[in-house]
N, C-alpha and C positions, 0 to 999 in steps of 0.2 A: 216975235219969235223968229229966230234965225235957223235955217236949215243948213247943216254942214254936209257938203258933198265930198266923197272920196276922190282923191286925185288919181289920174291914170298912173300906173306903175310900170316902169320899164324894167323888165327882168332879163338877165343874161344867164344862159345855161353854160355848163362847162364845155359843151360841144360847139359853142359859138352861136347858138340860136338866140335871137332876140325876140321877146314877146312883150306886147303892151296889153296890160290887163286893167280893167275897170270893173268894180263890183263883182269880181270873180269870173269875169268873162273876157275873152279876147275882144278888144275894142280900141280903135284909134281913128279919130276924125282927121288926123293930119298926115296919114299915109298908111302903109301896110302895118297890120297888127302882129304879123309873124314874119320874121326874116330868117330864113335858113342859112347855114354856113355856105351852102353852094350858090347863094344869091337868089334863090326862089323867094318871091314875096307873096304873102297871102293877106287878103283884105277881109276884115271883120268889123261889123258894127253891132254892138250889144250881143256879141257871141254868134251872130248870123254870118255865115261865109258869103262873100260876094266875089264876082269876077272883077278885074280891074275896071272894065267898062261900066258895069253896074254900080260899082263903088263910086266912080266919078259922077254918075247920074244921081245917085243917092245924095252926094254932097251938094250938087246943084239944087236939088229939090228938098233936101233934108228929110227924105222919106225913110231913113233908117231909124228915126226916133220913135220909140214906142209912144202911143197916144197919151199916156199919163205924164210923159215928160215933154211933150210937144206943146209949146206955148199957144199954138193956134187953137188947141182944144180946151184950154182953161176957161172956166166960167168966172164971172165976177161976183160969185157968192161970198 
């Protein structure tokens, strides 16, 4: 059985805002999930807002992953 996952979508609004959305939530492991036209960057993982420092820490530890998607918590059943 193969599970198909939705890809992250890059959305651009008419006002120049760029948003990265995955499963209906702001999310981007590769950088800010929301970039405003004035240059302000906002970081989100699975819809949860992070400061830039906390975002970088979450990347190092991969703590932004919900337990059901974190391979460390999967059982061999």
